[in-house]
N, C-alpha and C positions, 0 to 999 in steps of 0.2 A: 847137873844132869838134865835138868829140864831146859836150861838155856842152851845147852849143847844140842839137844834134840830140836829145839826151836830153830836154831841156825841151820841145822841139817835139813829141817823141813822147808825153810825158806830157800835154801839152795836148790831144792828139788822143784819148788813152785816157780822160781824166777825164770828158769829156762822155758817152763811151760807158758809163762806169761809172755815171754819174748816171742815164742812160736805163735801164740794166739794173736798178738798184735801184728805180726808179720802177715798172717793170713787174713785178718779182718780189716786192717787199716785201709787197703786199696778200695775195698767195697764201701767203706764209710765215705771216702773221698769221692768215689764215683757216684754215690747216692746224693752227695752234696752238690756235685757239678753236673748231674744228669740233665740233658736237653730234651725238649719235645720234638720228636722226629716226624717229619711229613714225607711220605713216600710218593714220588711222582713217576708215573710211567710215561715213557716217550717212545712212540712207535714211528720210526722214520725209515727212509731208504738209506741205510748206512753207507752203501757203496757209491751213491751218486754225489755229485758236487754239492747239490742243495743239502742233502742229508749230512754231509761232513761239516758244512758251515753251520747248520742248525745245531748239531751236536756240540761243536766248539762254543757257539754262542750260549747255549743252555748251561754248559759247564762253567763258563765264566760268570754268568749270573748267579748260579748256585754257590760257587766258591765265594763270590763277593758277599752274599747273604750269610753264609755259614761263618765267614771270618768276622762279620760285624755283629751277628746276633749272639747273645749270651744265653738265650732261653730256647731257641728253636734251631732245628737243623733240617736242611732239605737234602734228601737223597734221591738221585735220579737213577731210574732203571730203564736202560735203553733196550729196545727190541727192533730187530731188522725185519721189515715187511717186504722189502723188494717191490713195493707198490702193488702187492697182491692182496686183494680184500680178504681172502680166506686166511692167509698167513697173519694178516693184521687182526682178524677176529680171534684166532687162536692165541696170539700174543696178548690181546686184551684180557681174555679169560684167565690166562696164566698170571698176568700181573695182578689181577684182582684177587685171585685165589691164593697164590703163593707169596707174592710180595706185599700184599695188603695195601695197595696203592690207594691214595685218597683222591687222585685226579689223574686223568690220562690226557696227554697232549700229543700232537703230531698229525699223522695221516695227510699225505700230500694230495691224494685224490679223493673225490667225493664218494666213490664206491667204497674206499677203505673207511671213510668216516661213517657211512651208513651201516656197514656191517659191524663196526666197533660199537656204534650207538645201540644197535639191536642186542649185542651181547651184554652191554652195560645195563640196558633196560631190564633184561631178564635177571640180572644180579642185584639190582636196586630193590631190595625187599621192603624198605621203609624209607621215610623222609630222612631219618638219621643216617642211613647207609647210602645215600645218594653219592655216586661218584661222578663228578662233573667231567665232561669230555670237551676239550678245546681242540678244534680241528683247524689245520692250516688250509683246508679246502672248503669251498662253498659250492652249492649247486649253481649251474649256469642260469637256470630259471628257477626261482624259489617256489617250491610247492606251497599251496595255501595253508595246509594243515601241519606243517613241519613242526611248529611249536607244541602242538598237542601230541604228536608222535614222540618227540624227544625233547622234553622241556629242559633237560640237563645239558643239551648240546649247544655249545657256543661256537659259532663259525667265524673264523678270522682269515678269510681267503682274499685273493685279489678280485677286484671288480671286473669281471669278464665283460660285462656289457660296455663299460667304459673303454676297455681295450679294443673291443670291436668298433666302437665309435671312433677311436683314434686311428685304427686301420682304415676305416671308411674315409676319414679326412686325408690320410696319406694318398689313397687312391684318387680322391677328388682333386687333390692339389696338383697331380700330374695328369689329370684328364684321362685316366685309364678307364675304359668302359667294360672290359672283360677281364676276368681273373680266373686262375686255376687254383683250387683249394686242395691242399694236401694235409692229411692227418693220419695218425697211427690208430689202428683199431685195437683198443685195449680189451676187447671182448665183452665190454659192458655198455657199449653205446655212448661212451663219454664225449665223443666229438659231435654228436647230433645237436645238442643244445647250442654249442658254439657255432655250429654251421647255420642253425636257424637264426641266431642273432646277427651273424655276419651277413647272411643273405638279406635280412631286413635292413641292415645299415647300408649295404651297397645299393639297395633299391632306392633308398632316400637320397643318395648322391648320384643317381643316374647310371649306376653300373650293375653288373650281374655276374653270377658265377657261370662260366662257360663250361667248365669241366671239373670233376672231382676225382682225386686219386686217393684211394684208401690203402694204406700200407699195413702189411701184417707186422706183428711185433717180432723184432729180430734181435737175437742175443749177441751176434758177432758178425763181422764183415764178411766172413766166409760162408754165411748161411745160404743154403741153396735157393731160398726164396727171392734172391736178388734178380734172378732171371725173370721172374714174374713182374718184379718192380720195373725192370727195364722195359718190358712190354707195355706197361701202363704209361710210360713216358714217351712212347712213340706216338706223338700227337699229330698225326698226319692231317687231321681235319680240324685242328684247334690252332687258331692264330695267336691267341693270347700268350704272352710270355711274362705275365705278372703272376707270381706264385706266392700264395699265402699259406704258411705252415702253421696250423692251429695247435696241434699237440703231437709230441713225439718223445720217445726215450732217446738218450744220447747215442747208443749204438745204431738205432734206426736212422737218426738224423745224420750221423757220420756217413753211413752207407748211402743215404738218400742223395747227399750232395756229391758223393763220388760218382754215382750213376748219372746224376744231372750234368755234372761237368764233363763226363765222358761223352754224353750225347749232345754237348754244345748248348745246353740250356742255361748255363751260368756264364753268359758272355754278353757281348754288345747288345743293347736294347732289351735285355731281360731284367727283371726286377724280382727280388725275393724279400719277403717280410716274415719275420718270426715273432711269436708272442712272448710274453714275459717268462712263462714257465720254461720255454725252450732257451731263451737268452740267458737265463740264470744257470742253465746246465753247462754252459760253455766255459772252457778254460780261458783265463785272460789272455794267454798266448795265442788262443784262437785256432782257427782251422782255415787253411789257405784255400780249401775247396769252396768256402763260403764267402769268398771275396766280393765285396760290394753289397752284402746283405744288410737290410735294415732290421733293427730289433727294437723292442719296447721294454723299458724298465721303469718301475715305479720311482718317481722322484722323491727324494728325502733330503732334509737339510744336513749338510756335512760340515757346517760352520759353527757347531756348538762344542762346548768343552766336554759335554757328556759323550758325544760321538767320538771326539778325538781320543778320549781316555779309553773308550771301548775298542776303537780301532787299534790302538797300541797293544792292548791285551790280546785282541783277536789275531793280529799278525804274529805275535809271539807264540800263540797256541796253535794256530792253523798252519799247516805244513808249507803251503806254497807262497806265503807272505803276501797274499792278495787282499784287496779291500773287501769288507763284508758286504753281501748283497741284501736285498730286501727280505729274503727268507730268513737270513741270519738275524737281522734286526727284529723281525717279528718273533722269532724264537726267544731272543733275549727279552723282548717286551713281555712275552707270556710268562716267563719265569719271574720276571720282576713283579708282574701283577699278582702272581700267586704268592710270592713272598710278602708283598705288602698286605695282601688279604689275610695271610696268616698272622702278621704282626698286629693287624687291626682286630683280629679275633681275640688276641691275648689281652687287649686293653679293655674289652667289653665285659661287663658283669653278667650279661645275659648270654645264654647259649645261642650261638649263631653258626649255621653250617657253612662249610667252605663254598658251596654253591651260592648261598645268599651273599656272602662276603665278596665273592668275585663279581657278582652282578652289581653290588653296591659300588665297588671300585670302578667299574666301567660305566656306571650310570651317568657320571659326570664326564666332562671332556678330559679323558686321560691323555696325557702327552708322553709318548715314549720316543725311542729312537726312530721308529718308523713313521712318526707323525701323530697328530691328534686323532683320537678315536673315541667312539661312543657305542655302547651296546643298545641295540634296538631290535626287538623281535627276535632275539637269539643270535643276531648277526652283528659283528663288530664293524661299524661303518667308519671309513676314513673321513676326515673333515671335508676334503675335496680331492678326488683322485687326480693325480698329476703324473704324467709319464714323460720320461726323458727318452728321446729317440737316439739310438746308438747306430754306428756304422762300422761294419767289420772291414778294416783296411790292413793290408799286409798280414792278414791272419789274426789280427788283434782286435779285441772288443772294446778298447778304451777310447775310441773316437766318439765324442758326445756331440749331438746336434741340438736342435731346439727342443723346448719343453712344450708339451701339449696339455691343455686343460679343457674340460667340457664347456661347450658354449662359447669358448673364446678362440680355440684353435691353437696354432703354433706361435710361439714367442721365444725370443732369444733369452729372456730371463723373466723371472716371476715379477720383477719390478714393473714390467710393462703390462702385466695382467691386472688391470684396474678399471677398465672401461666396460661399457655394456655392448660394444660392437666387437665383432670378430676381428682378430688380428689379420693383417695383410701379409705377415711373414709366412714363409713356406717351411718345409722340413729342415732346411739348412743346406750347407755346402756338402752335398752327398758325393761320395766316390762310388760310381755305379760298377756293376760287373763289367769286366773288360777294361777297368781303370779309366772309365769315361767320367770327366769332370766338367767339360765345357757345356754340355746340354743334358737335360734329364733323360732318363731311359724312356723309350717309347712303350716298354712293356708289351711288345708286339713282335711277331715274326716278320721283321722287315725284309724286303727283297734283297737278294744278293746276286752276284754275277752267276753263281751256280744255280740259284733258284730265283729266277726273275719273276716280277709281278706280271700276272696274266691279265691283260686289259682287253675287254671286248669293245669293238667299235661297230656300231650299227651302220650298215651300208644303205643309204637312202637316195643316192644320186642327187645330192643337193650341195650347196656351198658349205654346209657344216662339216662334212667329211667327203673328200674326193679321193678316188683311187688313182695313183699315178703309175703304178706297176706292181710287180710282185713285192709284197712287204714294204711298199712305199705309199705314204698317205700324206694328204695335205688338207687344208680347209680351216674354217674358223675354229672348230673344236681342237684340232690337232695343234694349231698355232697357239691357242690359249693354253693348252696342256704343256707345251714346251716352254712357254713363258713362266708358268707357275713352277715347273721343275727347275728351271734356271734360277729362279729366285730362292729356291730351297737348297740349292747346291752347297751353300756355305754351312748348312746344318747336316745334311745327309744326302746321299745319292739314291736314286730310284731306278735301278736296272729293271727294264720292262720289255715286254713283247706284246704286239698287237695281234688280236685275233678277230677276223671278220665275222660278222653275224648278220644273217638275213632272216628276218622274222619280226614279229611284233614286240614292242617294248615290254609288255607284261611278262612274256616268256623270258626275256633277257634279265629282268629283275629277279625272277625265280632262280636263274642260273648263278647270280651273285649270292643270293640268299643261301643256296645249297653249297656255296664255295667252289663251284666249278670255275668261276672267274673271281679275281681279286677286286676288279673295278670295272667301270664303264666310262669311257670318254665319248661323249656324244650329246645329242640334244634330247635329254631325258627330262620329262616334266615331273615336278614334285607334286605327288598326290597323296592324300591322306592314307589310302590303303597300301601305299608303298613304304611309308615311313617306318612301319613296324618290321619291315623285312630288310631294309638296307639303310645306310647312312648317306645323306645328301649333303653336298657342299653348299656354301652360300650361292644362291642363284646368280648366274652371270647375265641372264637376259630375263626381261619381264615376259609373262605369258598370259594369254587370255584368248577366249574364243571370239574370232572376228568373222564377218560375213563379207565375201567378195561377190559383187553383182555386176553383170555386164551393163555398160552405159546404154543410153537410149539410142536406137537406130536412127538413120537419116529420115526414114519415113515417119517415125514417131515425132521427130523434131519438127516436121512440117506442120503438124497439127498441135504444136505445143500451146498455141494461144487458146485452145479449147480446154486445156487441162485445169485452169483455176476453178472451174465449176464442173460439177457432175452433170451428166446428161439430163437427169431429172430437174436439176436447177435451171439448165438452159430452156427446157420445155416450159416450165412454169413461168419463167421470166418472159418468154415469148407470148404465152397466153395472157399474162397480165398486161403486156404492152398492147396487144390487140384489143383486149377488153377496155383498157383506158382510152385507146384511140376511138372506139365506138362511142364511149360515154362522152368524150370531148366533142365529137361530131354531133351527137344528139343535143348536147347542151348549147352549142354555139350556132346551130342551124337557124334558130329563130332570129338571132340578133346580129350575127356577124355578116358584113357585106361580102366577105371573101367566100362565103358559102352560098352564094346565090346562083351559081352555075348549075351544070348538070350533076347528077348523082355521082358520076365517075370523078369529076373534078372536086366535088365536095369530099369524097372519101380520100382522094389523093392529098388534098390539103390537110385534112385532119391527121392522116398518117404521117405526113412530113412534119407537121407541128409537134406531134407527140414524140416521134423518133428523134428529132433535132434536140429535144429537151434532154436526151440521154447525154449529150455533150454540152448542154447549156448554150446551144447555138440558136435558139428560137428568137425571132424578132417580131412575130405577129402579135397584134393586139388582142387581148381577151376581153370580151364584152360581158359575159355572164358571171355573176358572183359565184354561182354554183361551180362553174368551170374553174374559177380561181381556187376554190376549196379543193376540188379534185386535183388541180395542178400542183398545189402546194404539197399535198401528200405524195403525189407522184415524184416531184423533185426530191423530196426527202428519201424516197425509195431509191431513186437513181443515184443520189449521193452515196448512200450506204453501199449499193451494189458496185458502183464504179470504184470506190475506195477499196473494197474487199478484193475485187478482181485485180486491181493494180498491185496491191500488196502481195497477193499470192503468186501472181505471175512473176513479179520481181524476184521473189524467193526462189522460184523454180529456175529462173534464168541465171541467177547469181550463184546458187549452190548447185553443183552437179546433180542432176536428177537420177533417181534409181530407175530400174526397168519399169515399164508402164504398169505391169501387174504386181510389182514387188515394192512394198513400203516398209515392212518389218517382218520379224520372225512369226508373229501371230498370223499375218496374212499368208505367209508361205505354208504354215501348218493348216490354216483353215481351207486353203484352196488345194491342199495335197500336192503342191508343186514339187517337182523333182529337185533334190539338192545333192551336192557332192561333198565328200570328205576324203582324207587320205586313208591309207590302210592301217593306221593306228587304231587298235580296237577301243582304246580309251575314248577317242573323239566320237566314234560311231555309237558306242554305248551311251555317251553323254547326250547325243542328239535323240537317241531313242528313249532313254529312261528319264532324263531330266527335262529336255525340251519337248518330249512327247511327239516326235515325228513318227509317222508311219514307217515301219521297217522297209516296206517296198518302195517308199519314196526316197530312200537314202541310197546313193550310188557311190561306190568306191572308185576313186581316180588314182592314177599313178602319181608317185611322189615327185615326178618332174613337173606336174601341174601344167600340162600342155593346153593352151587355149583352144586348140582344135578339138581336143577331147571333150572339153567343156561344151563346145558348140554341138558336137556330134551327139552327145548324150542329152542335149536340150535341157541343160541344168539352169534353173532360175537363179540359183545362188550356190556358192561353194563355201563351206565352213572350214577354216584353217586356224591354227594357233598363230598368235600375233607375229612371231619372228618369221614363220613361213610365209605369212601374208605379206610382210614387208619385202621379202625377197621376190615374191611374185609381182608385186606392184612396181618394184624397181626394174623388172625385166619387160613388163607388158603394159601397153596402153589400152584404153577403152574399157577400164574396169573401175569400180568404185569400192572403197574399203570402209566398212563401218567401224566405229570405235568399239573396243572390246566390251561387250556387255556382261560377260561372265569371266571373272578373273581366276587364274590358277596360281600355283606356287612358283612358277618360273622354271627356266632350264638350268639344270645342275649336272655336275659329275656325280658318280655313284661309287661308293666303296662298301666293303663288308661292314656289317654291324659291329660297332666297337672299335673300328680302325682309327688310330690316332692321326693318320695321314689326313683324314677328313678336315680336322680342325686347322691343320697347317695350310691346306689348300684354301679353305674359307678365308683365312686371314690374308693370303696373297690376292685372292679374287677381290676382296673388299678394297685392298690397296689399289688394284688396277682400275676398279670402278671409280674410286675417288680421284685418282690422278689423271683420268681421261684416256688412259691407254686402251681401255676396253672399248670406248667409243671409236677410237681410231681403227681398232681391229674390226669392229662391226661395220664401219663405213667401207673398209677395204674389201671385206669378204661378202657381206650381205647386201649392201646398197652401194655398189661401186658407181652406178650411174647418177646417183644423187638426184633421182627423178622425184619431183614433188608428188606426193600421194594424195589422190582425191579421197578425202575422208569425210564421212558424214555420219550423223547419228540419227536424230529425229527429223526427217524430211517433211516439209509441208504436204498435206493431202489436198485433194480437190475439195472445194467447199460444197457441201451438200444442202439439200432443201431444208433439213432440220434446223440449220442455223438461221434461216430467213423466213420460215413459214409465218411467224408472227407479223413480220413486216408486210408480207403479201396479203395477209388477212386484213390488216388495217387499210391497205390501199384498196383492195377489192370492196371492203365494206363501205368505205368512204365514197367510192365511185357509185356503188349501188344505191347508197342512201341519197346522193345528189340526183341520181337518175330517177329515183322514185319521186323525189320532191318536184323535179322538173316535169315529170310525166303527170303528176297530180295537177300542177299549175296549168299545164297545157290542156289537160282534159277539162279543167274547170273553165278555162277560157272558151274552149270549144263548146261547152255546155251553154255558157252565157250567150255566145254568138248564135247558137241554134235557137235559144229561147227568145232572143231579141228579134231574130228573123221571123220566128213563128208569130210574134205579136203583130 
C-alpha cells in the first residue's frame, strides 16, 4: 500500500519535474552564456552614398567583433539625421534615453556635431555617466576653448586646411590667377570657414577669388530655385572660368553641373575642382555633366592584407560592388577602436570609463585602415595628410592622378616623397572639360569667333601704331602683336578686334581695369600704380626719362674758344696778367738794358715779355733775382691755366656740347627754363612732382614731336621716354640726347588682371628678345635711318674762379712781396744817395 502510493506519487512528480526543467533550463544556459552588451549610437545620413558606406563599414566591424568575442557584444543603433543638426540632436537624446547607448558616433557636419555635443553635455550627469561623442566632422578653424566646452567630444574629420592648401597648389600649378568659388548654403554658415582658408591659401600663391556663388539647398532637380542659380552663373563681368566647389549636397551638385553645362561653363578652357566631401558623394559610374572635373580624395594604403579582407567583405555587403572610400574606412576604424577599448577595459582590474579607454587607445599612434592617427587636443590627427587627385573622365571617377603632400607638392608616388624640396611634378595627365588633353585649361573665358577679344590701341601718330585706313593698322606694336599671336597659334587662337582710343594712358588703364577692354596693344609704360589694376607682359622695350636739347647755334660756335673759362675767370686772369706785367717792369727797370728807352717802349717790352710767357715763347734775359722769383710763380700759373683750358676746350669740341644755357636738369629748374613733354599725364606729373619743375614752365607738345613746334615754343629741353626719344633722334638732326637718368619699367602690352594670356605673351616676347627678332623689328620701325645718336650725360662746364683762386692768390702775393722788397731796396739806395750828396 505504501509502495504503491509512493510510485503513484513519483508518477505525479516526474511530469512536474520535466515541466520545471523545460522552463528553467534555457534560462540557466542563458545565464551561463550571457555577454556584456555595449550599445553604440550612430547618427548618419542614411540616404547619402557616404552614409550607406559608413553603415556598411560599421556593421562589418561590429559583426567581426561579435563573432570573435565570447564576453562582449556590440549593438549598433542607427539614426538618420539627413545632415540636419536639429534632427541629429533629437536622435542623440533618444539614443541616450531609450537605447541607453554608451557612445555616439557619426555626424558628417560640424553643426550636427555641436548640437549633439550640447545634448550629451546636458545628459552627462556625472563622470561615470559620460557618453563619449566621436564625430566624423571637425571645425574648419578650431575654437580655442573647444576642449573646455566638450571634453568628451572626439573629432575625426578631414583636414580642411590641408585640402585648401592642395587646391591652392593646383591653382598655382596651372598659373590661374582668378577663381570663382561655389558652395551650398547649409543655413549655418558652414562654408564661411572654408572660404576664409581658401582665400588665404590663394593669396599665398598669387591668386584671388574673383566671384562667389552661394547656392540654396535644393532637394531635387525640378526645384524652382534653379532659375535663380542660373542667374548667378551669368558671369557677364567675370572672366575666370576656374570653379572651386567647396561644399554641396548631391542633389544640389547634380543640378549645379546641369546648369553650368547648359550655360557653356563646363567646356574648353574651363576648370572645375571639388573637395573631398563632394568627391565622396559621387557614384563610381559618375556624372557626364562633370566631365574633366578634378577632385580630391584622402590617400590611404590599399596594399595591405587588412584592407584586402575588408574590401572583400565590403563589396559583399555594399550594394553597388564599389571600393570603400575614406569615410567608410574611418567608420570601420572608429568601431574597431571602440571594440578594442571595450576589450581593454575587461582586462583591467580597476574601473576605467569608456572615454578614458578610448583616449588611451588613441594616445599612441593607432594604425587603422585609414592610416596612422593620434588623439591630440580632442582631435584625431592623421600622421600626414595625403591626397590623391582624381579626374572625372567619361563620367567615371576612377581615373587617379598624382599624390599631393604638404610641403612637397605633387608626386607620382609616395616613394618619391623623401626629400626636403618641393616636387617638380604637376597634377598629372589631366583630361580637361571639352576632352582637352594636349594643353592645360586656361581657366579663363578665352576669346571666340562669337565673342572676340576687345583690344584697345592708343592712337598717337607715331611709328608704334599707325592708322592705314578703316580698321586697318600697322606699326611696331601691331607687328609685334601679330608675331606673338602667330607663335601661339599652335596652342590656341586669339580672335580679336581693335578699338581706337584717343586719350591719356591712365584713363585707358582704368578701362581695362573695369573690363571695358580685354587688353591694350601699344606703348604702355609699366608703373607701380598701374600694376595693381592690370597685368603687364614682359617689357619689350626699355624705358627711361631722357632729355633732348637743341645743339649749339652757329653764332655760339663762333665764340666756343671762350667757353672753357667763365667770364669771371677771364677777368681775373687778365687782371693778374696786367699786375704781373707792371711788377716785372718795375723790377727790371733798374738793371735791364732793354728798358732804357721811353716809358712807352718800356711798358711795351714788359707787356710783350709777360704775355709771351703764356706760350713759353719769351727769349729776353732776366737780370733781377726778384723778377726771376715772380717769373717762376707766373710760369707755374700759366702752366696750370693753359693745361686746364686746353683740356676743357678739347672736351667741348670732342663731345657735342649742349645749349649754351643748359648743362643739366638742375640748371633748367634753377633758371625756370621752359621745357616740353608729350601729352601723357604720367610724364608731366613726373616732371612736376618728382623733378620739381614749375607747372608753368612745362609745355605740352604734340606726339609728332615737330622740331618747328619746339623752336616756336622756345623750349630749352624736351623730356621724352627713351623709345620716343630714339625715334625723334633718328628723324631729326641738330639735337642732343642725354642718357636716361630716371629709369621706368619699360613698354609692355596690357591684359586684365588674372589673364593667363599674359604669361604666354611674356614667354614669346622673351624669346623674341633673345633671338634678336625684336631688335630687327625695332630697327625697321623705330630707327630705320640708323642715324647715330648724339648722346651725352655729364658734359664739362666752364671752369670758374673758385677752381683757381688759390693759384691767383699765390701769384699775386709773390709779385707783391717782390715788389715790396724791390721798393724797399730802391728807397734805401735813394736814401743813401741823398745822404752822401748832403755830406
